C-alpha positions as a Markdown table, in Angstrom:
| # | Residue | x | y | z |
|---|---|---|---|---|
| 1 | Met | -7.1 | 46.5 | 11.7 |
| 2 | Ala | -6.1 | 45.6 | 8.1 |
| 3 | His | -3.8 | 42.7 | 7.5 |
| 4 | Arg | -1.6 | 41.8 | 4.5 |
| 5 | Ile | 0.4 | 38.7 | 3.7 |
| 6 | Glu | 3.7 | 38.8 | 1.9 |
| 7 | His | 5.9 | 36.1 | 0.4 |
| 8 | Lys | 9.5 | 36.8 | 0.9 |
| 9 | Pro | 11.3 | 34.2 | -1.3 |
| 10 | Ala | 14.8 | 35.5 | -0.5 |
| 11 | Glu | 14.1 | 34.8 | 3.2 |
| 12 | Asn | 12.1 | 31.5 | 2.6 |
| 13 | Arg | 9.1 | 32.9 | 4.5 |
| 14 | Phe | 5.6 | 34.2 | 4.4 |
| 15 | Glu | 4.7 | 37.1 | 6.7 |
| 16 | Ile | 1.5 | 38.5 | 8.0 |
| 17 | His | 1.3 | 42.1 | 8.9 |
| 18 | Val | -1.4 | 43.9 | 10.9 |
| 19 | Asp | -1.4 | 47.5 | 9.8 |
| 20 | Asp | 2.4 | 48.0 | 9.5 |
| 21 | Thr | 3.4 | 45.6 | 12.3 |
| 22 | Leu | 4.8 | 42.1 | 11.6 |
| 23 | Ala | 2.3 | 39.8 | 13.4 |
| 24 | Gly | 3.6 | 36.4 | 12.4 |
| 25 | Tyr | 5.5 | 34.3 | 9.9 |
| 26 | Ala | 5.8 | 30.9 | 8.4 |
| 27 | Asp | 9.3 | 29.8 | 7.5 |
| 28 | Tyr | 10.1 | 27.1 | 5.0 |
| 29 | Thr | 13.1 | 25.2 | 3.6 |
| 30 | Val | 13.1 | 24.0 | 0.0 |
| 31 | Ile | 14.4 | 20.4 | -0.2 |
| 32 | Gly | 14.4 | 18.5 | -3.5 |
| 33 | Gly | 11.7 | 20.8 | -5.0 |
| 34 | Val | 9.5 | 20.4 | -1.9 |
| 35 | Arg | 8.6 | 23.4 | 0.3 |
| 36 | Asp | 8.9 | 22.2 | 3.8 |
| 37 | Phe | 7.1 | 24.4 | 6.2 |
| 38 | Asp | 9.2 | 24.1 | 9.4 |
| 39 | His | 8.3 | 26.9 | 11.7 |
| 40 | Thr | 5.2 | 29.1 | 12.2 |
| 41 | Val | 5.2 | 32.0 | 14.7 |
| 42 | Thr | 2.6 | 34.5 | 15.8 |
| 43 | Asp | 3.6 | 37.4 | 18.0 |
| 44 | Pro | 2.0 | 37.0 | 21.4 |
| 45 | Ala | 0.2 | 40.3 | 21.0 |
| 46 | Phe | -1.7 | 39.0 | 18.0 |
| 47 | Arg | -2.6 | 35.5 | 19.1 |
| 48 | Gly | -6.2 | 34.4 | 19.2 |
| 49 | Gln | -7.2 | 36.4 | 16.2 |
| 50 | Gly | -7.0 | 33.6 | 13.6 |
| 51 | Leu | -4.0 | 35.2 | 11.9 |
| 52 | Ala | -1.9 | 32.0 | 11.8 |
| 53 | Gly | -4.7 | 30.2 | 9.9 |
| 54 | Lys | -5.0 | 33.0 | 7.4 |
| 55 | Leu | -1.2 | 33.1 | 7.0 |
| 56 | Val | -0.9 | 29.3 | 6.4 |
| 57 | Ala | -3.9 | 29.2 | 4.1 |
| 58 | Ala | -2.3 | 32.0 | 2.0 |
| 59 | Ala | 1.1 | 30.3 | 2.0 |
| 60 | Leu | -0.4 | 27.0 | 0.9 |
| 61 | Asp | -2.5 | 28.7 | -1.8 |
| 62 | Ala | 0.7 | 30.4 | -3.1 |
| 63 | Thr | 2.6 | 27.2 | -3.0 |
| 64 | Arg | -0.1 | 25.5 | -5.0 |
| 65 | Ala | 0.0 | 28.3 | -7.6 |
| 66 | Asp | 3.8 | 27.8 | -7.8 |
| 67 | Gly | 3.2 | 24.1 | -8.6 |
| 68 | Ile | 5.2 | 23.0 | -5.5 |
| 69 | Ser | 4.5 | 20.1 | -3.1 |
| 70 | Ile | 4.8 | 20.6 | 0.6 |
| 71 | Ala | 6.1 | 18.9 | 3.7 |
| 72 | Thr | 4.9 | 19.7 | 7.2 |
| 73 | Ser | 7.7 | 19.7 | 9.7 |
| 74 | Cys | 5.9 | 22.4 | 11.6 |
| 75 | Ser | 3.2 | 20.9 | 13.8 |
| 76 | Tyr | 0.9 | 23.9 | 13.2 |
| 77 | Val | 1.0 | 23.4 | 9.4 |
| 78 | Glu | 0.6 | 19.7 | 9.8 |
| 79 | Lys | -2.6 | 20.2 | 12.0 |
| 80 | Phe | -3.9 | 22.8 | 9.6 |
| 81 | Val | -3.6 | 20.4 | 6.6 |
| 82 | Glu | -5.3 | 17.7 | 8.6 |
| 83 | Gln | -8.2 | 20.0 | 9.5 |
| 84 | Asn | -8.4 | 21.4 | 5.9 |
| 85 | Pro | -8.4 | 18.4 | 3.6 |
| 86 | Glu | -8.5 | 20.6 | 0.5 |
| 87 | Tyr | -4.7 | 21.1 | 1.0 |
| 88 | Lys | -3.8 | 17.3 | 1.4 |
| 89 | Asp | -3.1 | 17.1 | -2.3 |
| 90 | Leu | -0.1 | 19.3 | -1.8 |
| 91 | Leu | 1.6 | 16.8 | 0.5 |
| 92 | Ala | 4.7 | 15.3 | -1.1 |
| 93 | Ala | 4.6 | 11.6 | -1.5 |
């Protein structure tokens, strides 16, 4: 199964697809130049495959490349950043 991650700026979300099926997404809101990740969802059929972690890592990498700070209203993203300290520098002050 191949997966791909897409950024959909018009929808304020990053999506992960397995083959051609939407398997999950991470929504965000932009507030004061900060990308606040506020909701992450994995379709139940795709849970347990590590897709949420791949999605969030890619979303944070893209956010870094865009030069934007983050907030973590989503508990999954908050936990991910805590467990992956290489992303802590993205946190807005």
